[in-house]
C-alpha positions as CSV (number, residue, x, y, z in Angstrom):
1,M,14.7,-23.6,-6.7
2,N,13.4,-21.1,-4.1
3,G,14.5,-17.5,-4.4
4,K,14.9,-15.2,-1.5
5,L,15.0,-11.5,-2.6
6,S,17.5,-10.2,-0.1
7,Q,18.6,-7.3,-2.3
8,P,16.7,-4.0,-2.3
9,H,15.2,-4.6,-5.8
10,P,12.5,-2.2,-6.4
11,A,11.1,-2.1,-2.9
12,A,13.6,-3.2,-0.2
13,W,13.8,-6.9,-0.6
14,E,15.4,-7.5,2.8
15,E,13.6,-9.1,5.7
16,T,13.4,-7.2,9.0
17,K,12.6,-8.0,12.5
18,H,10.2,-5.1,12.8
19,L,7.2,-6.2,10.7
20,L,4.4,-3.7,11.2
21,P,0.8,-3.3,9.6
22,S,-1.6,-2.3,6.2
23,A,-4.0,0.4,5.1
24,E,-6.7,1.6,2.9
25,R,-7.4,4.9,1.1
26,E,-9.8,6.3,-1.5
27,L,-9.0,4.6,-4.8
28,P,-9.4,6.0,-8.3
29,A,-11.7,4.1,-10.5
30,G,-10.2,0.9,-11.8
31,R,-7.6,0.4,-9.0
32,H,-9.0,-2.7,-7.3
33,Q,-6.0,-4.9,-6.9
34,F,-4.2,-3.5,-3.8
35,H,-7.2,-2.8,-1.6
36,K,-9.9,-5.0,-3.2
37,E,-10.4,-7.4,-0.3
38,R,-10.0,-4.6,2.3
39,L,-12.9,-2.5,0.9
40,M,-15.2,-5.4,1.6
41,A,-13.8,-5.6,5.1
42,R,-14.5,-1.9,5.6
43,I,-18.1,-2.4,4.5
44,R,-18.4,-5.3,6.9
45,D,-17.2,-3.0,9.7
46,D,-19.7,-0.3,8.8
47,L,-22.5,-2.9,9.0
48,R,-21.2,-4.4,12.3
49,P,-23.5,-3.7,15.3
50,A,-22.4,-0.9,17.5
51,D,-21.6,-3.2,20.4
52,A,-19.1,-5.1,18.2
53,T,-16.8,-2.0,18.3
54,T,-16.0,-2.5,22.0
55,A,-13.6,-5.4,21.5
56,A,-10.1,-5.1,22.9
57,P,-7.5,-3.7,20.5
58,A,-5.4,-6.2,18.7
59,T,-1.7,-6.6,19.6
60,P,0.6,-5.2,16.8
61,A,2.1,-7.9,14.6
62,A,5.3,-9.3,16.0
63,P,8.2,-10.7,13.9
64,A,6.7,-14.2,14.2
65,A,3.6,-13.0,12.4
66,L,5.5,-13.6,9.2
67,A,4.8,-17.3,9.7
68,T,1.9,-17.1,12.2
69,P,-0.5,-14.2,11.7
70,A,-2.5,-12.8,14.6
71,R,-5.3,-15.1,15.8
72,S,-7.6,-12.4,17.0
73,A,-9.2,-11.7,13.7
74,P,-12.5,-13.5,13.0
75,A,-12.6,-16.1,10.3
76,A,-13.4,-14.5,6.9
77,K,-15.3,-16.3,4.2
78,P,-13.8,-16.3,0.7
79,R,-15.3,-13.5,-1.3
80,S,-14.9,-11.9,-4.7
81,P,-11.6,-9.9,-4.8
82,F,-13.0,-7.2,-7.1
83,L,-15.5,-4.6,-5.9
84,R,-17.4,-1.9,-7.7
85,R,-16.1,1.7,-7.3
86,A,-19.6,2.7,-6.2
87,I,-19.2,0.6,-3.0
88,L,-16.0,2.4,-2.1
89,L,-17.1,6.0,-2.5
90,P,-19.0,6.4,0.8
91,V,-15.9,5.4,2.7
92,A,-13.6,8.4,3.1
93,V,-10.2,7.3,4.3
94,C,-6.8,8.4,5.6
95,V,-4.0,6.5,7.3
96,L,-2.5,5.8,10.7
97,A,1.3,6.3,10.7
98,G,3.2,4.1,13.2
99,A,3.9,5.3,16.7
100,V,7.3,3.8,16.1
101,A,8.1,6.4,13.4
102,T,10.4,9.1,14.7
103,G,9.0,12.5,14.1
104,V,5.4,11.3,14.0
105,H,3.2,12.8,16.7
106,V,0.2,11.2,18.5
107,L,-3.0,13.2,18.7
108,S,-5.9,12.5,21.0
109,S,-8.7,10.3,19.8
110,Q,-11.2,12.2,17.8
111,D,-14.1,10.8,19.8
112,G,-12.3,11.1,23.1
113,T,-12.0,7.4,23.9
114,G,-8.3,7.2,23.2
115,A,-8.7,3.4,22.7
116,G,-8.7,1.1,19.7
117,S,-11.8,-0.9,18.9
118,G,-10.3,-4.2,17.6
119,P,-8.7,-5.3,14.4
120,G,-10.0,-3.8,11.2
121,I,-11.3,-0.6,12.8
122,A,-10.1,1.8,15.5
123,T,-11.1,5.0,17.2
124,G,-7.8,6.6,17.6
125,P,-5.3,7.9,18.2
126,V,-4.7,9.6,14.9
127,L,-1.1,10.3,14.1
128,T,0.5,13.2,12.2
129,T,4.0,13.9,10.8
130,R,6.2,16.9,10.0
131,I,5.4,18.0,6.4
132,G,8.7,17.7,4.5
133,A,9.9,20.6,2.3
134,A,9.3,20.0,-1.4
135,D,11.8,20.9,-4.1
136,P,10.2,21.2,-7.6
137,N,13.6,21.1,-9.3
138,G,15.2,18.0,-7.9
139,A,13.0,15.1,-9.1
140,T,14.6,14.5,-12.4
141,Q,18.1,14.2,-10.9
142,L,17.0,12.1,-8.0
143,L,15.0,9.7,-10.1
144,G,18.0,9.4,-12.5
145,R,20.1,8.3,-9.6
146,I,17.4,5.9,-8.3
147,S,17.1,4.3,-11.8
148,L,20.9,3.8,-12.0
149,A,20.9,2.1,-8.6
150,A,17.9,-0.1,-9.6
151,A,19.7,-1.2,-12.8
152,H,22.3,-2.9,-10.7
153,V,19.9,-5.0,-8.6
154,S,17.9,-7.9,-9.8
155,G,15.9,-10.6,-8.2
156,P,15.6,-14.3,-9.0
157,A,13.5,-15.5,-11.9
158,V,10.1,-16.8,-11.1
159,R,8.9,-20.2,-12.3
160,E,5.3,-20.7,-13.2
161,D,4.7,-23.0,-10.3
162,Q,6.1,-20.5,-7.7
163,F,4.6,-17.6,-5.9
164,I,5.7,-14.0,-5.3
165,Y,5.5,-13.1,-1.6
166,V,5.2,-9.6,-0.3
167,G,5.1,-8.8,3.4
168,S,4.5,-5.1,4.2
169,T,3.6,-3.0,7.2
170,T,0.6,-0.8,6.6
171,A,-2.3,1.1,8.1
172,T,-5.2,3.4,7.2
173,T,-7.1,6.2,8.8
174,Y,-10.5,7.1,7.5
175,V,-13.7,9.1,8.4
176,K,-16.3,6.8,9.8
177,T,-19.9,7.8,10.4
178,V,-22.1,5.9,12.8
179,N,-25.6,7.2,13.8
180,G,-24.9,10.5,12.1
181,K,-21.6,11.1,14.0
182,S,-18.4,11.3,12.0
183,T,-15.0,10.6,13.6
184,L,-11.5,10.1,12.3
185,V,-10.4,6.5,13.0
186,S,-7.3,4.6,12.4
187,E,-6.3,1.0,12.0
188,E,-3.4,-0.4,14.0
189,L,-0.2,-0.9,12.2
190,H,-0.2,-4.5,11.1
191,L,1.5,-7.0,8.7
192,R,-0.1,-7.6,5.4
193,Q,1.1,-10.8,3.5
194,T,0.2,-11.6,-0.1
195,W,1.1,-14.5,-2.4
196,H,0.5,-14.4,-6.2
197,S,1.3,-16.9,-8.9
198,P,3.1,-15.4,-11.9
199,D,-0.1,-15.7,-14.1
200,G,-2.4,-14.3,-11.4
201,A,-4.6,-17.4,-11.4
202,K,-3.8,-18.2,-7.7
203,G,-3.4,-15.7,-4.9
204,W,-3.7,-15.5,-1.1
205,L,-4.0,-12.8,1.5
206,I,-3.3,-12.9,5.3
207,E,-4.0,-9.6,7.1
208,P,-4.9,-9.3,10.8
209,G,-8.3,-7.5,11.1
210,N,-9.3,-8.1,7.6
211,T,-8.9,-11.9,7.3
212,G,-8.9,-14.9,9.6
213,A,-5.6,-16.4,10.7
214,D,-5.6,-18.6,7.6
215,G,-6.3,-15.8,5.3
216,I,-8.5,-15.6,2.1
217,T,-8.1,-16.5,-1.5
218,L,-7.5,-13.8,-4.0
219,A,-8.4,-16.0,-6.9
220,G,-11.7,-16.4,-8.7
221,P,-14.1,-14.3,-10.8
222,T,-15.0,-10.6,-10.4
223,E,-18.4,-9.5,-9.2
224,T,-19.7,-9.8,-12.7
225,G,-18.7,-13.5,-12.9
226,A,-15.8,-12.9,-15.3
227,M,-12.3,-14.0,-14.7
228,P,-10.1,-11.0,-14.1
229,T,-7.8,-9.8,-16.9
230,A,-4.3,-8.4,-16.0
231,N,-3.9,-4.7,-16.4
232,L,-1.8,-1.9,-14.9
233,N,-4.2,-1.6,-12.0
234,A,-4.3,-5.4,-11.4
235,P,-1.0,-6.6,-12.8
236,T,0.5,-10.1,-12.7
237,Y,4.2,-10.9,-12.9
238,D,3.7,-12.2,-16.5
239,Y,1.9,-9.0,-17.5
240,L,4.7,-6.9,-16.0
241,A,7.3,-8.9,-17.9
242,G,5.6,-8.0,-21.1
243,L,5.5,-4.2,-20.6
244,P,7.8,-2.0,-22.6
245,T,11.1,-1.0,-20.9
246,D,11.5,2.2,-22.9
247,P,10.1,5.0,-20.7
248,D,9.0,6.9,-23.9
249,Q,6.8,3.9,-24.7
250,L,5.8,3.0,-21.2
251,L,4.6,6.4,-20.0
252,P,2.1,6.9,-22.9
253,K,0.8,3.3,-22.3
254,I,0.2,4.2,-18.6
255,Y,-1.7,7.4,-19.6
256,T,-3.8,5.6,-22.2
257,E,-4.7,2.7,-19.9
258,T,-5.6,4.9,-17.0
259,K,-7.5,7.5,-18.9
260,G,-10.6,8.7,-17.1
261,H,-9.4,7.3,-13.8
262,G,-8.6,9.2,-10.6
263,R,-8.3,13.0,-10.3
264,G,-6.4,13.8,-13.4
265,P,-4.1,12.0,-15.9
266,D,-0.8,13.1,-14.3
267,Q,-1.8,12.2,-10.7
268,E,-3.2,8.9,-11.9
269,A,0.0,8.0,-13.8
270,F,2.0,8.8,-10.7
271,T,-0.3,6.8,-8.5
272,T,-0.2,3.8,-10.9
273,I,3.6,3.7,-11.0
274,G,3.7,3.8,-7.2
275,D,1.3,0.9,-6.9
276,L,3.5,-1.2,-9.2
277,L,6.5,-0.4,-7.1
278,R,4.8,-1.1,-3.8
279,E,3.1,-4.5,-4.1
280,S,4.2,-6.2,-7.2
281,Y,7.5,-7.7,-8.5
282,P,8.5,-5.7,-11.6
283,P,11.5,-7.1,-13.5
284,A,14.6,-5.0,-13.0
285,A,14.5,-3.5,-16.5
286,L,10.9,-2.4,-16.0
287,T,11.7,-0.9,-12.6
288,V,14.3,1.3,-14.2
289,A,11.8,2.3,-16.9
290,L,9.1,3.1,-14.2
291,Y,11.5,5.5,-12.5
292,K,12.5,7.2,-15.7
293,A,8.8,7.5,-16.8
294,A,7.9,9.1,-13.4
295,A,10.6,11.8,-14.0
296,K,8.6,12.8,-17.1
297,I,5.3,13.4,-15.2
298,P,4.6,17.1,-14.6
299,G,4.4,18.2,-11.0
300,V,6.7,15.5,-9.5
301,V,9.0,16.9,-6.7
302,T,11.4,15.7,-4.1
303,V,10.8,15.9,-0.4
304,D,13.7,16.4,2.0
305,D,12.5,13.9,4.7
306,A,9.8,11.3,4.9
307,V,9.1,8.3,7.2
308,D,7.7,5.0,6.2
309,A,5.4,2.8,8.3
310,A,8.4,1.0,9.8
311,G,9.9,4.3,11.1
312,R,12.6,4.4,8.5
313,H,13.6,7.9,7.3
314,G,14.5,8.6,3.8
315,V,14.3,11.0,0.9
316,A,11.1,11.0,-1.2
317,V,9.8,11.5,-4.7
318,A,6.3,13.0,-4.5
319,R,3.3,14.6,-6.2
320,L,0.6,16.7,-4.8
321,D,-3.1,16.0,-5.7
322,E,-4.3,19.5,-5.9
323,T,-8.0,18.4,-5.6
324,S,-7.6,16.8,-2.1
325,G,-4.5,18.6,-0.9
326,Q,-2.8,15.2,-0.3
327,R,0.8,14.5,-1.3
328,T,1.8,10.9,-2.2
329,E,5.4,10.2,-1.3
330,W,7.6,7.3,-2.5
331,I,10.3,6.9,0.2
332,F,13.9,5.8,-0.6
333,D,16.9,5.0,1.5
334,R,19.3,7.9,1.4
335,E,22.4,5.8,0.9
336,S,21.3,2.8,-1.2
337,L,18.3,4.5,-2.9
338,A,16.3,1.3,-2.4
339,F,12.5,1.8,-2.3
340,L,11.3,1.6,1.3
341,G,7.6,2.3,1.0
342,E,5.0,4.9,0.4
343,R,2.8,7.3,2.3
344,T,0.2,9.9,1.6
345,V,0.1,13.1,3.7
346,Q,-2.5,15.9,3.9
347,V,-0.3,18.9,3.2
348,E,-2.8,21.6,2.1
349,G,-6.3,22.4,3.4
350,S,-8.6,19.8,4.9
351,S,-10.3,16.8,3.4
352,G,-12.7,14.1,4.3
353,E,-16.2,14.4,5.6
354,Q,-16.5,17.6,7.7
355,G,-12.9,18.4,6.9
356,L,-11.7,16.1,9.6
357,I,-8.4,15.3,7.8
358,K,-6.1,18.2,8.7
359,P,-2.7,19.1,7.4
360,G,0.0,16.9,8.7
361,T,-2.3,13.8,8.9
362,V,-0.7,10.7,7.4
363,V,-3.4,9.5,5.0
364,F,-1.8,6.2,4.0
365,T,1.4,4.5,5.0
366,Q,3.1,1.3,3.9
367,A,6.6,-0.1,4.4
368,V,7.7,-3.0,2.2
369,M,9.6,-5.3,4.5
370,T,10.1,-8.6,2.6
371,R,9.7,-9.8,-1.0
372,A,10.6,-13.3,-2.0
373,V,9.9,-16.1,-4.4
374,V,8.5,-19.1,-2.6
375,D,7.2,-22.5,-3.7
376,R,3.8,-22.6,-2.0
377,I,0.9,-20.3,-0.9
378,K,1.2,-19.4,2.7
379,Q,4.9,-20.3,2.7
380,A,6.9,-17.7,4.6
381,P,10.3,-16.7,3.1
382,A,12.1,-18.1,6.2
383,Q,10.7,-21.5,5.2
384,A,11.9,-21.3,1.7
385,G,15.2,-22.7,0.5
């Protein structure tokens, strides 16, 4: 039986005609799952000869990209999906927010070219957004309402021979240094598609600019030659199904397993929960527990207005990373309280090399467009059933 998740279980399970792009950002130690293959792509871009950056910009993904990804990306060889943190650190990153998003403003290219440089890298324009007002007293109440709404929504069960499909719009902006010159560059918004088996043994990624049209495998050993073990930063469906659904047990587990990662235990706990909501398939009971656990994290606030990568406005639950001045926002539909996506915005000071990331810059953006249970790798939800 094929299951199509048309309900807004944790992250808006409906399909949409406006499927946009994916992004990268600086990751705390241990978080390899979401951006593991994209970090290698970034390294590949940094090593690419200078004349390779003059390619024509890729066309943003159209709705048909759900079944037929863009063909402009060069073929990518299968590679280990896990990268060492040390490889990531030189790459300072932030995110491109979609030009389709209402309230997002286009700035001129940092290097004056005003043109993209092909899939995977870009030279501008960098986009900004209005910084929403934060309420330090509203998070507990809002997360309580969100958890109640999530408790009434459930997706289909997943058989061991099936795959969880996630299609999301995402993009990243980052500081890129070439020949001693640093500029703020942005990816184009594009569609990211992943398939994962419940046990994590099989997986696939198709993402214009970072993989070829056929995509790459996400299966196989880590860089050390060992087979990956499921954990909070690299979860499988089976792993998630085994987590405690009591928030008073779940939150201590998150703190324990992420100890020493990121820029502080509270920020890392918040980031970890956001990662689980964004690109995995938590069972309904676990989703409720994640929201209730998030309400117990110090420093969590509400934001009056935020826009996801698909241009959808909503209310947000957020937390400020005081080290970087960047605020991570989980965006929810105002009416249904369905999870729409996540973004990170520079709200205080400047960050990145030479302080190129200014307040109002969208540092990371993603909109979850479709989640479904399908029978085969590379099967689009429209083909299931």
